[in-house]
C-alpha positions, 0 to 999 in steps of 0.5 A: 729199357728193362723193367726194374724188379719189384717186391713181387718179383722178388717174392716169386724168385725166393718162393716166399710171400710178399709179406715175408719179403717186406719183413726182411726189407724193413726189419718189421719182425725177425725172419729165420736165418735160412729164409732171409738168406734165400730172400737176399740170394734171390735179390742178388740173382734178379738184380733187386736194387736193395740187395746190397743193403739187405746183405749188409743189414742181415750181416750186421744183425748176426752175432760175431764169432771169432774162428782161429786157425793155427797152421804150419809155415805159410808155404804155397799150400798153407797160404792157399788153405789159410785163404780158403779158411778165411773165406769159408768163415766169412761165408757163414750164414748164421754168425758174422764169422771173424777169421784169425789165421796164424802160422807156427814158425816151427814144429816145436810143441812148446811153440805151438801150444803157446800160440794155441793158448794165445788164440784161445784168448779171443776165439770161440772155436779153433782148428789146428794142424799140429804134431801129436804131443802131450803139450798139445793135448794139455793146451787143448784140454785147457781150452776145452775147460774154458769152453773153446772147442778145438778141432784137428784138421789135416792130421789127427791128434792122439786120444788124449787131445780129444779133438775132433778130426776133419781131413783126409782118410790117411789110410786110404791115402797111403794105400793109394800111393803104394798102388800108384808106385807099384803100377808105375815103377818100371821094375820091382826094387826099393821104394824110399819114404820121406816124412816131415815128422813121426809125430804127424799122425797123418804121416804115420798112418799113411806110411803104415798103410803104404807099407801094408799095401806093398807087403800084401799086394806087391811084396817084390817091392821093398820099402826103405826106413823113412827119412825125416825132413822136418817139412824143410825143402833143403833137408828134402833135397839132400835126402832125395839125392842121398837116397838116389846115390845110396840105393842104385835099385831105387825105383820109387819115392813116396813123400807123405809130408812137406818139403815136396819142392825139395824132393822135386828139385833133388830129383830133377837135378839128378840124372839117375832119378829119371824113371823113378815113380814119385808120389807126393801130397798137395797140388801146388805150383811146383808140384804141378810143374813136377807133374808136367815135366815128368818128375812126379808120377802122381799128386794126392791132393786135399780139396782145401775149399771143401775141407774149409767148408766142412771145418767151419760147419763143424766149428760153428755147430760146436759154438751153437750147441756145445753140449752136443757130441761132435761127429768124428772123424769127418773125411773129405775125399782127396783128389788125385792128379796125374800128368794127364789131368793137370 
């Protein structure tokens, strides 16, 4: 029968003294958060009998802070991102993080601003995915005046909003998409571009960078004027089929916004789309199937768990030290998926 781990075993595993372990176990004197976390992590690792109690006690002693997130419509990508944000909130070690994940029903700036201000009534920090608009900037300024730091995630907001940005480098994203299509297309020709909204700065930057790369490095490819799909798969489906029918020399498509499932369906249903080089964003069950079926050439995807972790670290830091300037932008590396690595 294996021996039950002792306090001495726990002290060795945590790299601290027995006295420190005793203080954590019995709450005799306050122990620094990182040290207490190390002791609890070691207790869980060696199977110490009071590990669960220690975790509960440490969590109870921490101050509670509410972190709110305003995302776009809860499709597969945003549902996963919301879950990752909630998990990262609960994993914070210096506060008891309470996550509030909300989804905007549409892209209307008035609706987004109203929901943002409502979240600010109870949250100590907010992160938002939104189009850039003066109403949004005004709402963020009002929150800032009330001491509620607000961060832009996935897509930047304009200078007026003064919201620190955490997300992908959209310039590199657009240039990468252009490189992929220029290399994968079977011949030079026209390349369609589909965006969700011109007011998403991430999409604007990606589109500009996409065009710049083709102009500089692959001038034999002609980018078309972008088509707006309002992040709606039905509009994306119709736009895809119309583009294929209208431009017989179409050789590629770049979708730098949402509604990707509509593009995949539109390309799959049109025989003329076979052989198009198509690049889109975010790995979801449907985009993964598109890669496997050969409808998509590549997917540029956000590591949502890593983005959530970085966002929560910045938000918690802004709450703890509101007088300090938040470093911005904070870039997370995007992931590239091909039919060969899904």
